[in-house]
C-alpha positions as CSV (number, residue, x, y, z in Angstrom):
1,M,96.8,24.6,90.6
2,T,97.7,24.5,86.6
3,V,98.9,28.0,86.7
4,F,100.3,27.9,90.2
5,L,102.5,24.8,88.8
6,R,104.2,26.5,86.1
7,L,104.4,29.8,88.5
8,A,106.4,27.6,90.8
9,L,108.6,26.1,88.1
10,S,109.3,29.6,86.6
11,C,111.0,30.6,90.6
12,V,112.7,27.5,90.4
13,M,113.7,28.2,86.8
14,L,115.0,31.5,88.4
15,A,116.0,30.4,91.3
16,G,118.4,27.8,90.6
17,G,120.7,29.6,88.5
18,L,119.4,29.6,84.5
19,G,121.5,31.7,83.5
20,S,125.6,31.5,84.5
21,A,127.2,32.9,81.9
22,Q,128.8,29.4,81.4
23,A,125.5,27.5,80.1
24,S,125.4,23.8,81.3
25,S,123.9,21.6,79.5
26,T,122.3,19.4,81.6
27,R,120.3,22.4,82.9
28,A,116.2,21.9,83.5
29,A,114.2,23.9,81.3
30,P,112.2,26.8,82.0
31,A,108.1,26.8,83.1
32,T,106.9,28.9,79.1
33,H,103.9,30.1,77.7
34,G,101.6,27.0,77.8
35,A,104.4,25.0,79.9
36,Q,103.8,21.1,79.8
37,A,105.7,18.9,81.8
38,A,109.4,19.9,80.5
39,P,111.0,17.4,78.8
40,A,115.0,16.4,79.8
41,P,117.3,18.7,77.9
42,Q,119.3,17.3,75.7
43,A,123.3,18.7,75.0
44,M,122.7,20.7,71.7
45,P,125.2,20.4,69.3
46,G,127.7,23.2,68.3
47,A,126.3,24.8,71.5
48,Q,129.8,25.8,73.3
49,A,129.3,27.3,76.3
50,T,127.6,30.2,75.0
51,P,131.3,32.5,75.5
52,A,130.9,36.4,75.3
53,P,131.2,37.3,71.7
54,Q,135.1,38.0,70.5
55,A,135.8,41.0,68.2
56,M,135.1,40.4,65.0
57,P,137.8,41.8,62.4
58,A,137.6,44.9,60.9
59,I,136.3,44.6,57.7
60,R,136.6,48.1,56.1
61,A,135.9,47.4,52.8
62,V,133.2,49.8,51.0
63,T,131.5,48.7,47.8
64,G,133.0,50.9,44.9
65,A,134.1,53.4,47.5
66,P,138.2,54.5,46.5
67,A,141.0,52.7,48.7
68,S,141.8,55.9,50.2
69,A,138.1,56.2,52.0
70,A,138.5,52.9,53.3
71,H,141.3,50.5,52.7
72,A,139.2,48.1,51.1
73,V,139.9,44.3,51.6
74,R,138.4,41.1,50.6
75,A,136.2,39.2,53.4
76,P,137.9,36.5,54.9
77,A,135.8,33.1,55.5
78,P,134.0,33.5,59.0
79,P,136.6,32.0,62.0
80,C,134.4,28.7,62.2
81,S,134.6,25.7,60.5
82,A,132.0,23.2,59.0
83,P,128.5,22.6,59.2
84,Y,128.3,26.1,61.5
85,R,129.9,28.1,58.4
86,I,127.6,29.6,55.7
87,D,128.6,31.3,52.8
88,K,126.2,31.6,49.7
89,T,126.4,33.2,46.4
90,L,122.7,34.0,45.0
91,P,122.0,33.6,41.7
92,N,122.4,37.6,41.3
93,G,126.0,37.5,43.0
94,A,125.2,38.9,46.1
95,R,127.2,36.9,48.6
96,W,126.3,36.4,52.6
97,Q,129.1,34.6,55.0
98,L,128.0,34.5,58.7
99,C,128.4,31.7,61.2
100,W,125.7,30.1,63.6
101,E,125.5,28.3,66.8
102,M,123.0,27.1,69.0
103,R,123.0,29.0,72.5
104,N,121.5,27.3,75.3
105,I,120.2,30.1,76.4
106,E,119.4,32.6,72.9
107,G,118.9,29.3,71.1
108,L,119.8,29.8,67.7
109,T,121.9,32.7,67.4
110,L,124.3,34.6,64.2
111,T,127.6,35.6,64.4
112,K,130.1,37.3,61.8
113,V,127.7,38.6,59.4
114,V,129.7,39.7,56.6
115,Y,127.6,41.0,52.9
116,T,129.3,41.4,49.7
117,P,127.0,43.1,47.0
118,K,127.9,42.0,43.0
119,G,130.7,43.4,41.5
120,N,131.8,45.4,44.7
121,R,134.0,44.6,47.8
122,A,132.7,42.9,51.4
123,V,131.2,44.6,54.8
124,T,130.3,44.0,57.5
125,V,127.4,44.3,59.1
126,L,126.3,42.1,62.1
127,R,129.3,40.4,65.3
128,S,125.7,38.6,66.7
129,T,122.0,38.4,66.1
130,S,119.8,35.9,68.5
131,L,116.0,36.4,69.7
132,A,116.1,38.2,73.5
133,Q,113.1,37.4,74.3
134,I,109.3,36.2,73.9
135,H,107.4,37.5,76.3
136,V,103.5,36.6,76.4
137,P,101.0,38.2,78.9
138,Y,97.0,37.5,78.3
139,D,94.9,39.9,78.7
140,S,93.2,38.7,81.7
141,G,96.2,39.8,83.7
142,R,97.2,36.2,83.9
143,P,99.7,34.4,83.1
144,R,102.2,36.3,81.7
145,Y,105.6,34.4,80.0
146,H,109.1,35.0,79.6
147,D,109.6,31.7,76.9
148,I,113.2,32.6,76.5
149,G,115.7,31.6,78.9
150,A,116.7,28.4,78.1
151,L,115.6,28.1,73.9
152,G,118.2,25.8,73.2
153,Y,117.1,23.3,75.1
154,T,113.9,23.1,73.2
155,A,114.9,22.9,69.6
156,I,113.0,20.6,67.3
157,A,114.9,18.4,65.3
158,L,113.8,19.3,61.4
159,Q,113.4,16.4,59.1
160,S,113.5,16.8,55.2
161,A,110.1,18.1,54.4
162,D,111.0,21.3,56.9
163,C,114.1,22.5,55.5
164,P,112.5,22.1,51.3
165,G,115.2,22.1,48.5
166,G,117.9,23.3,51.8
167,E,120.3,21.4,53.7
168,R,119.9,20.7,57.7
169,R,122.8,21.3,59.8
170,E,123.2,19.3,63.2
171,Q,119.3,18.5,62.3
172,F,118.6,21.7,64.6
173,V,119.1,24.6,61.6
174,C,117.9,24.7,58.0
175,V,119.8,26.6,55.5
176,T,118.1,27.5,52.0
177,T,117.3,29.6,49.8
178,R,114.2,30.9,47.8
179,A,112.5,33.5,45.6
180,R,111.6,36.8,47.2
181,G,109.2,38.5,43.9
182,H,110.3,41.1,41.8
183,A,114.0,42.1,42.6
184,Y,113.3,45.6,39.8
185,L,110.4,45.9,36.8
186,K,111.1,48.6,34.5
187,S,109.3,49.2,31.2
188,D,111.2,50.4,28.1
189,Y,108.2,51.1,26.4
190,D,109.3,49.8,22.8
191,G,111.3,47.3,23.8
192,P,111.1,44.1,26.3
193,N,111.3,45.2,30.1
194,T,114.1,44.9,32.2
195,S,113.1,42.9,35.1
196,A,114.8,39.7,37.5
197,Q,112.8,37.9,40.3
198,G,115.3,38.5,43.8
199,H,116.4,36.0,46.4
200,D,117.0,35.4,50.1
201,L,119.6,33.0,51.9
202,V,116.9,31.6,54.4
203,V,118.4,30.3,58.4
204,F,115.8,29.2,60.5
205,S,115.1,26.9,63.4
206,A,112.2,25.6,65.2
207,F,111.4,25.5,69.1
208,Q,108.9,23.8,71.2
209,V,107.8,25.7,74.2
210,G,105.0,24.7,76.0
211,W,101.9,24.2,72.8
212,Y,103.8,27.1,70.6
213,T,106.2,25.9,68.1
214,Y,108.6,28.7,66.9
215,L,110.1,29.5,63.9
216,V,113.0,31.5,64.5
217,E,114.4,33.0,60.8
218,W,116.5,35.4,59.1
219,A,116.5,36.2,55.4
220,F,119.4,38.1,54.2
221,S,118.7,39.2,50.4
222,D,120.3,39.7,47.4
223,D,120.1,43.4,47.6
224,G,121.7,43.6,51.4
225,S,118.7,43.7,53.3
226,I,117.6,41.3,56.5
227,T,114.4,40.4,57.9
228,P,114.4,38.8,61.3
229,R,110.7,37.1,61.9
230,V,109.4,34.4,64.6
231,G,106.6,32.3,63.1
232,A,104.4,30.8,65.8
233,T,102.2,27.7,65.2
234,G,101.7,24.7,66.6
235,S,98.4,24.7,69.1
236,L,96.8,27.1,71.3
237,S,97.1,27.3,74.5
238,G,93.7,26.0,75.7
239,F,93.0,28.8,78.3
240,T,89.7,30.2,79.2
241,T,87.8,33.4,79.8
242,T,85.2,35.6,80.3
243,P,84.0,37.4,76.7
244,E,85.4,40.9,77.3
245,H,89.1,38.9,77.3
246,G,88.9,36.5,74.5
247,W,86.8,35.1,71.7
248,P,84.5,32.2,71.4
249,I,86.4,29.1,70.0
250,G,84.2,26.0,68.9
251,V,80.1,25.7,68.7
252,G,78.0,28.7,69.9
253,A,79.3,31.3,72.6
254,R,80.4,29.1,75.3
255,T,84.3,28.5,75.6
256,F,86.3,31.5,74.8
257,E,90.2,31.4,74.1
258,T,91.7,33.8,76.0
259,S,93.8,36.6,73.9
260,H,97.1,37.0,74.3
261,N,100.1,39.3,73.4
262,H,103.5,37.7,71.7
263,N,106.0,40.4,72.3
264,I,108.8,39.6,70.8
265,F,112.8,41.5,71.6
266,W,115.8,41.1,68.9
267,R,119.1,41.7,69.9
268,L,121.4,42.9,67.1
269,D,125.3,43.6,67.7
270,F,126.2,45.9,64.7
271,D,129.4,45.7,63.5
272,V,129.1,48.4,60.3
273,A,132.6,48.3,58.2
274,G,133.8,47.0,62.0
275,K,133.0,47.8,65.5
276,A,134.6,51.4,65.2
277,D,132.8,55.1,64.4
278,D,129.0,53.1,64.5
279,L,126.1,55.6,65.5
280,V,122.6,55.0,65.5
281,E,120.4,58.3,64.0
282,Q,116.6,58.7,64.2
283,Y,114.9,59.9,61.2
284,D,111.6,61.4,61.4
285,F,109.5,63.8,58.8
286,S,107.5,66.3,60.7
287,G,104.8,68.2,58.4
288,S,101.9,66.4,58.9
289,G,98.5,67.8,57.5
290,T,100.9,70.3,55.3
291,A,101.9,69.6,51.7
292,K,105.5,70.0,53.1
293,R,107.8,67.3,55.1
294,K,110.7,68.4,56.6
295,L,113.5,65.5,57.7
296,E,114.6,65.6,61.1
297,R,117.9,63.7,62.2
298,T,118.3,62.8,66.0
299,A,121.8,61.2,66.7
300,F,122.1,58.4,69.7
301,A,125.6,59.2,71.0
302,R,124.4,58.0,74.6
303,E,122.2,55.1,75.8
304,T,118.8,55.4,74.6
305,K,115.1,54.2,74.0
306,A,112.6,55.2,71.7
307,V,108.8,54.6,70.5
308,N,107.6,54.2,67.2
309,G,106.1,57.3,64.9
310,P,104.9,58.0,61.5
311,M,107.2,57.6,59.4
312,R,110.1,57.1,61.7
313,W,113.1,55.1,61.5
314,W,116.5,54.6,62.4
315,R,120.0,53.2,61.3
316,V,123.1,52.3,62.2
317,V,126.1,54.4,60.1
318,D,129.8,54.4,59.9
319,Q,130.6,57.7,60.4
320,K,134.1,57.7,58.2
321,V,133.2,54.8,55.8
322,R,132.0,55.8,52.6
323,N,130.6,54.2,49.3
324,A,131.4,55.6,45.7
325,D,129.1,58.2,45.8
326,G,131.0,59.8,48.8
327,H,127.8,58.9,51.0
328,R,128.0,56.9,54.8
329,V,127.7,53.3,54.6
330,S,124.6,52.4,56.9
331,W,122.1,49.8,57.9
332,E,118.2,51.2,58.3
333,I,115.7,49.5,60.9
334,N,111.9,50.1,59.9
335,N,109.3,48.7,62.3
336,A,106.4,50.2,61.5
337,D,104.2,46.5,62.2
338,S,104.4,46.3,65.5
339,S,101.3,46.0,67.7
340,E,103.2,48.3,70.0
341,Y,102.5,46.9,73.1
342,R,102.6,48.4,77.1
343,G,102.2,46.6,79.6
344,P,101.9,47.9,83.4
345,A,104.9,49.4,85.7
346,N,106.0,46.4,86.6
347,E,106.7,45.5,82.7
348,A,108.7,48.7,81.5
349,F,110.4,47.2,79.3
350,T,107.5,47.2,76.7
351,R,107.6,50.9,77.2
352,A,109.7,51.3,73.9
353,D,109.8,49.6,70.6
354,V,113.6,50.4,70.0
355,Y,116.8,50.6,72.6
356,V,120.1,51.1,72.1
357,S,123.1,50.6,74.4
358,T,126.4,50.4,74.2
359,Y,127.5,46.8,74.1
360,R,128.4,44.1,77.6
361,S,128.3,40.8,77.0
362,C,126.1,40.1,80.2
363,E,123.2,41.8,78.8
364,R,122.2,39.2,76.6
365,L,118.2,38.7,77.0
366,A,115.5,41.8,77.1
367,T,113.9,40.1,80.3
368,V,114.5,37.4,82.9
369,N,118.3,38.5,82.3
370,P,120.0,35.2,83.5
371,S,123.7,37.4,83.7
372,P,125.1,37.8,87.4
373,G,125.9,41.2,88.1
374,C,124.0,42.5,85.2
375,A,120.5,44.6,84.9
376,K,117.5,42.0,84.5
377,S,115.9,43.9,81.9
378,V,116.7,46.2,79.0
379,D,115.2,49.3,80.1
380,R,117.2,49.0,83.3
381,Y,120.6,49.2,80.6
382,I,119.7,52.5,79.3
383,N,121.5,54.8,81.5
384,G,122.9,57.4,79.6
385,E,126.3,56.1,79.0
386,R,128.0,57.0,76.1
387,V,127.5,54.6,73.2
388,K,130.7,53.6,71.9
389,D,130.2,50.5,70.2
390,P,125.8,50.5,69.8
391,V,123.7,47.1,70.5
392,V,120.1,47.8,68.9
393,W,117.0,45.9,70.4
394,V,113.8,45.8,68.9
395,N,110.8,45.0,70.2
396,V,107.9,43.6,67.8
397,G,104.5,43.3,69.6
398,Y,101.4,40.9,67.6
399,H,98.1,41.0,69.4
400,H,97.1,37.4,69.3
401,V,92.9,37.2,69.3
402,P,92.2,33.6,68.4
403,R,89.8,32.3,66.0
404,D,88.1,29.6,64.7
405,E,90.6,29.1,62.0
406,D,93.1,28.4,64.9
407,G,91.8,24.9,65.5
408,D,94.7,22.5,65.5
409,L,97.2,22.6,63.7
410,M,97.0,26.4,64.2
411,P,98.8,28.1,60.8
412,T,101.5,30.5,61.4
413,H,101.4,33.7,62.3
414,W,104.9,36.1,61.4
415,Q,106.1,39.2,63.1
416,G,109.5,40.9,62.7
417,F,110.7,43.6,61.1
418,R,112.9,45.4,58.1
419,I,117.2,46.3,57.5
420,T,117.8,47.7,55.3
421,A,121.2,48.9,53.2
422,R,120.9,52.1,53.1
423,D,124.2,53.7,50.8
424,V,126.0,50.9,51.0
425,T,126.8,50.3,47.0
426,A,126.7,53.9,44.8
427,K,123.9,52.6,42.8
428,N,121.3,49.3,42.3
429,P,124.3,46.5,42.2
430,R,121.6,44.0,40.8
């Protein structure tokens, strides 16, 4: 009866126009992973009507590059007002500027992201980034949830203890900094070591989706890297099953909590030094089992999908803007930590780890896409069209096999990926 009710609520959600492009502040929240009775939705601060992102000013600034290479300019303030503007200079002198908003559908969304390395010029990185889906299929075959569709309505008002050392924005967003360990350490043998500790600017929100609490976080490091990740905590859903689909919880071996996947998708609309001339490339290193490795580059001139592979990574590169060494400015994407879930035929969106599409404002979610007149899942966005303004969709899976230690409260388990500055500066800006 419980599963039937949740499925019925999901059908009502989809039939009820979950996703008009103009998100309503009075729409009912959908049935989701472990969904209990949905609370009455509330209008979210800063959650305007989720308009299509506007083009970002082309800041073609390059760290250390001669003006002839890139017409370098200083980064203007992000086009948003307090409290939605974030502008932080980290202890080593690196600066991050961006805007945030709480969208009714996607939840926490960051826009107009600009990075300025210490002593260098600013370069734009992302027009926007947000979660695009949390797909939760259970090992027993059902249920199979899609937890994003009205995520903004489930945002949790943060308390001071939830944002240690930071600043709460409109209750629902924490902006803070934290140490990330050694930025570098080098022995000088006869003299003192040369070392420094690195720091991150961290922006996060929390969302209560049924029994689960999702911590949605972006960490912007002083070396130009970005780490998007999601932590799942709260409580186990309480779904029980037979031994082949779960793990014994509690005394003896009478109750088996169902194992399940969290397949999380991010949507990243890159604008490396402006949206013009961006290209996505894949890098492979063949020669496994031999003493040599051969670098192989594949340029994605058209929409495509890709799967993880040994030593495989991708980058979004500006084909014209170069650093002082003459190398093209780019950001590298590494997705090596995914459990790489692959679902049945009707879940074709799980069959790849990275998708590259050309920008369309209606392509908002990786599954159950709400925009009328647009495809419903990310695999259907890929049709071989030439990529002029790349959007990268990253799929990271985590297989949650419950354990006794997950007993209430459930410890946070994290999943995410890494975006690393590659040739943005000619040397370590330190």
